[in-house]
N, C-alpha and C positions, 0 to 999 in steps of 0.2 A: 504494500500500500504506500506507494511513493508519494512524498509530499514536497516536491521541488527542493528548495534549500532549507526547509524547516528542519529543526532537529527532531529525530525520531522520538516519539513520545515514550517509547518503552524504556529508554535509558533514564527517564525522569522519575520513574517509579521505583519503590522499594523492591528488592529482589526476593523478599520473603513470600511464602505461599499465601494464596488468597482463596476464599470460599465465595464462589459465584452462584447466585440463585436466580431463577426466573420467578417473577411476581405476576400473578394473574390480575388483569384489569377487568375482572368480571366475577360474578358470584357463581359458584358451582356447589351443588349439594354435597359432593364428595370431597371437595377442597374449598371451603368457604372463603369468601373475600376477607382480606386482612387490610386494615388501613396501612398505607405505605410506611408511615412513621412508627408502626407498631411491630414490624418484623423483628425476628431474632437478631440480637446484636452481633452474633458470630458471622453473619453474612457481611462481607466487606465490599462486594460489588453486586448491585441489583440490576437485573435486566428486566425492564418494564415491557410487558407483552400485551399487544404488539402494535406497531405502525403498519397499516394495511392500505392498499390502493382502492380507489373508487370501484374499479372493476378490472378484469383481466386485460382490458385494452386501454384503460385510463390510469396512468401511473401517478395521479395526484394522491399523495400519501396522507392518510388521516390518522389522528390519534385524539381521543377525547376521554378524559377520566370518567370512570363509571363509579357511581356511589358517592362521589363528593364533587363539589364545584371545582372549576378550573383553578380559581385562586387558592382554594384549600389544598389542592393537589400540588401546586407550585410551592406552597409553604412547606408541605411534607417533603418534597424533594430537597428543599433547602435545609430542612432539619437533618436529614440523613447526611447531606454534604457537610454540615457543621460538625458532624461526628466523625469526619474523615472518610466517609464512605463515598463510593462512586455510583452514580445512577445513570444507566444507559437506556436508550430507547431501542428495543429489539425490532428488527424489520422482518416481517413475513410470518413465520409460524406454519403449522401443519396444514392450514386451510387456505393459504394464500399463494397466488402465482405472480411472479415478477418477471416481466419481459420488456426489455428496453430495446425494441427492434427498430427504432428510428430516433432521430435527434429530438423530435418533439417530446416523445415519451421520456427520453433521457433528461431533458431540461426541466420538464414538469416534475419529474422525480427529484431532481436536485433542488429545485426551488422550494418544493413543498417540504422536503426533509430539513432543509436549512431553516425554513420558517418554524418548524416544530422545535428544532434545537434552540432557536432564539426565544420562542414563547415560553418554553418550560425550563430552560437552563440546564438541560441534560449535560452530562460529562462526555458523552460520546454515543456511538451506535454499535449495536450488535447485529451481525449478519446471520440471520436464521432463516434464510430463504430455502424452502424445501420443494418448490415447484416453479416451473417456468423456464423459458429458454436462456435466461441469464446465468444459469448454473449448468448448462449442458456443454460438455467439452467438444471442441473441434480444433483441428490444427495440432498444435503441440502445447506443452506446458509453458514454455518460454514465449511462444508466438501463437496465441489463440487466433483463430480465424472467424469465429462466430461474432457477428455484429452485436448481438445481445451481450456477450461476455465483454467485448471491447468497450461497449457503452457503459456497462456496470462498473468496470475499472475506472473509466473516466469520470463517472458520476461520483464514486466514492472519493476520488481525488479532489473533485470540485467541492464536495460537501466539507471535506477537511480544510480546504483553502478558505471557504466561506466562514467556517467555524473559527479559524485562527483570526480572520479579519474582524469578527464580531467580539470574540472573548479575549483575544490576545494571549491565547494559550493553545496548545495542541489538543486535538480531539482524541479521546480514547477510542480504540477500535478493536473489536473482538469478533470471532467467527465461531459458529456452532453447526458445522456441516454434519450430515448423516454419513455413516461409514462408506456406503456405496460411492459417494462423491469424493472420497479421499482414498481409502484403502482399496476400494474397488478398482482403482486404476492399475493395481498390480496384475489383475486378471484380464483386464481390457481397458482401452482408453477411447472414450467417445460417448456422447450422450451423458447419462448420469454417471457412468463409470469414470471416476477421476474428475468429475465436473468442477469441483472446487479447487483443484490443484493449480490452474492458471491464476485464480484469484489469490490464493495463499502465496504463490510465488511472486506475484506482482507487488504484494504488500508485505513481504516477509521482513523488511527493514522497519516498517512502521506499525505493524499490528502489535497489540499488547498481549492478547491471549488467544489461543485456539483450543476449544473444548469440543472435540468430536462427540457426537451423541452415540455412546456405546450401548445403545438400546434400540428396540424396534428395527433390528438389523438381521440380515441373513449372515451366514458364515462368511469369514473373510480370511484371505491369506495373510500370514505374518512374513517378516523378511527372512525367516528361516525356510520358507517354501512350504510350510505346513498350514493346514486350514484349522481355524479356531472358531468356536461357537460363543455367541453372546451369553451372558449370565454366568460367566466363569472367571476365576482369577486369571487364567491364561489369556482370555480375551482382553482383559484390562492391560496386562503386561505387554502382550504382543502388539496390540494396536497402538499403545502409547509409545513404545520404543520405535516403532516404524516411523513415526513423525520425527523423533529425535535423531534417528540414524539416516533417514532418507531411504528411498527405494526406487527401483527402475520401473518404468512404464513404457508402453508403446509410443507415448507422447514425449519421451525423454525422461531423464532422471529427475525425480523430485528431491531437491537438496534438503538436507536436514534443517530442522528448526531448533533453536536453543531450548534446552529443557525448561528454563524458567518461563517460557511462553506457552508451554504445553500443560493443559489441565486434564484430569480424568473426569469425564462427564457421564453421570449415571442417574437413573430415576431414584427419587427419594424413597419409594417403596414399591411393592409389586403392582399396586393399583395405579401408579403414576404413569405407567407405560404398558404397551402391549407385550413386551418381552425385554429381557436384559437386566432385570433386577438382580443384584448381588447382595447377599446379607453382609452385615457390618464386619463380621470376622473375616470373611474372604476379601472384602474391600481393603481392610487394614493389612492383611497378609500380602496382598498383591502390591499395594502402594509401598509398603515397607521394603519389599523385595526390589521394586523399581528404584527406590531411593538408596539402595545399598545398605540398609540397616536391618534387614531381616533375611531369613532363609528363603530358598526357592519356594514359590507358592503353588506350583503346579508342574506341568511337564515342559512348559516353555522355558528355555534357558536364555538369559540376557546376552546379547551380543557384547555388551560392555559389562564385564563381571563386577565392576565396582559400582554399578548402578548410576543413578542421577540424583545426587543429594539436593540439587537446587530445582527439583521438579516444581512446576508452577502452582499446583494446588488441586482443587476439586470444584466441579460444577454440578448442579442438580436441577432437574425438572421435578418438582418445583418447590419454592418456599412454602406455598400454600399447602401442598401435599405434605411437606415435612412437618408442618405445624399440627396436622390432625393426629390425635393420639391413637386412633384406630388404624392409621396408615402403617405404623410400626408399633413396637412395644411401648414406646414413650414418644411424647411430642418432641419434635426437633431432634430425632435420633441421628439423622444424616449430619446435621450441624455438629452434634456432639462427637460423632465419629471423626469428623475433620479435626477436631481439637485433640482427640486421642492419637491421631496419626501425626499431625504436624505440630502440635503444641498449642497453638491459638490462632485466631484470625487476627487481622490487623487493619489499621488505617493505612491506605496507600498514600504515600507522600509525594507531592509534586515538587 
């Protein structure tokens, strides 16, 4: 995510691990609405879900708080920020398609997202696009040929530029791709397979965190050539190390990402996703092995036997699910497991 001559935002943040959670801007009987300023303090980055377009053909992006007035919501955002937390606006979600197939759609997307950033004072954006031509691979990782992908890269760059001009600081940028769009590139490259890799490559110097959704996934190759299934310690370790080591695809080699930019993304409980839930013990075992502070957690053997002590942290869908006491044995069990693994959450320092 190149930002011309601006300093990469990632170097301005603490290198300590973070806990990222998605917050629902709606009420759900199984995961009730929580006022934004009442979420658990262990979450240090909050992804507000979601900014969505008017329609699949109209990329005017919309976000309006549900349950509170706009002024109250803005005040709640500011409360979290005063506590050292970062509040991002997540784009897309499971029910939204983003396609920037022409310059008009691209510019409408940019202008509407920049307006939302200014109105609410968000710290950045999270790319959680799960449908649409803007995340379909064509060409190569380094040189995508899809007009939609090229326009999305240009759009994010322009949103970052506009943000800097408005706030005089760099915009935080995170990505939450599904596994097929990342690790799927090892088995094929084109369409959904490896679809996010050109985006991640284009912004590798500017992105703050990548937290692949290690859930609702089919089986995926690890860099050892073996296939691993979601819902296991091996899946966590294999998929995470692939990002940190890099891997070959038919669209070129995907170069490694720094470990401190890579997070483990999992559902808060079994009811939070269609598949991929991993219990707290296995999550802890997998991440401790990844960090080089625990024994091998399954059959997958790390390419780097010393592990990655500076792993970026954890992400979950969702904070609302995590709060529900019936979701797991106790309320905020996922957040507590983060503390058990990493020590504590933290305020990100600019």
